[in-house]
C-alpha positions as CSV (number, residue, x, y, z in Angstrom):
1,M,137.0,19.2,23.5
2,S,135.3,15.7,22.7
3,R,131.5,15.7,23.4
4,E,129.4,12.3,24.2
5,I,126.2,12.4,21.8
6,A,125.3,9.1,22.4
7,P,126.5,5.7,24.7
8,G,129.8,4.7,23.4
9,I,130.4,7.8,21.0
10,V,131.9,10.5,21.0
11,V,132.6,14.3,18.6
12,D,135.1,16.2,18.7
13,G,136.2,18.8,16.2
14,R,139.9,17.9,16.3
15,V,139.4,14.1,15.4
16,Y,138.1,12.7,12.1
17,F,136.5,16.8,10.5
18,G,134.3,16.5,13.9
19,K,132.4,13.7,13.0
20,P,131.3,10.7,15.1
21,V,134.4,8.5,16.5
22,I,133.5,5.1,18.3
23,K,135.0,7.1,22.3
24,G,138.6,6.7,23.6
25,T,140.1,6.1,19.8
26,R,140.0,7.9,17.4
27,V,138.0,5.2,15.1
28,P,135.1,6.7,13.0
29,V,131.5,5.6,13.4
30,E,131.5,5.8,8.8
31,I,134.7,3.3,9.0
32,V,133.2,0.2,11.6
33,L,129.8,0.7,9.5
34,G,131.3,0.6,6.6
35,K,133.2,-2.8,7.0
36,L,130.5,-4.6,8.5
37,A,128.3,-3.0,5.5
38,R,130.7,-5.4,3.3
39,G,130.4,-8.5,5.3
40,A,132.9,-8.0,8.0
41,S,132.0,-9.4,11.5
42,V,132.0,-8.3,14.6
43,E,134.7,-10.3,16.0
44,E,137.5,-9.1,12.2
45,V,135.9,-5.8,13.3
46,M,136.9,-6.2,17.0
47,S,140.0,-7.4,16.6
48,G,141.0,-5.0,13.3
49,Y,140.1,-2.1,15.9
50,D,140.9,-3.0,18.6
51,L,137.2,-2.5,20.2
52,S,135.4,-4.2,22.0
53,R,132.0,-6.2,21.1
54,A,130.3,-3.7,23.0
55,L,132.0,-0.5,21.3
56,V,130.5,-1.9,18.6
57,L,127.6,-2.3,18.7
58,A,127.6,1.3,20.0
59,A,128.0,2.5,16.7
60,L,125.4,0.2,15.0
61,R,122.9,1.8,17.7
62,Y,124.0,5.3,17.1
63,A,123.3,4.5,12.9
64,T,119.9,3.3,14.0
65,A,119.3,6.2,16.2
66,V,120.3,9.0,13.6
67,I,118.6,6.9,10.5
68,A,115.0,6.9,12.8
69,E,115.5,10.4,13.2
70,E,115.9,11.0,9.5
71,E,112.7,12.8,6.8
72,V,112.5,11.5,3.4
73,H,110.8,13.6,1.0
74,V,109.5,11.7,-2.0
75,V,109.3,13.5,-5.3
76,G,107.6,12.9,-8.5
């Protein structure tokens, strides 16, 4: 069963090992972020995975929210 964890982002234990994917697709958020991080434009990602701009931006918003909640403990 699919559960929306953020606008445009869902998890489903039967899809991509339960990792976050773009809603209505099987496209993992990490793939979208990786493409953008390696220099692909939003338009290239949209075209390559048949996503709307809103869904690509949803992946970025989700990643931002996850990082914002992360706690880093510096040792040393």
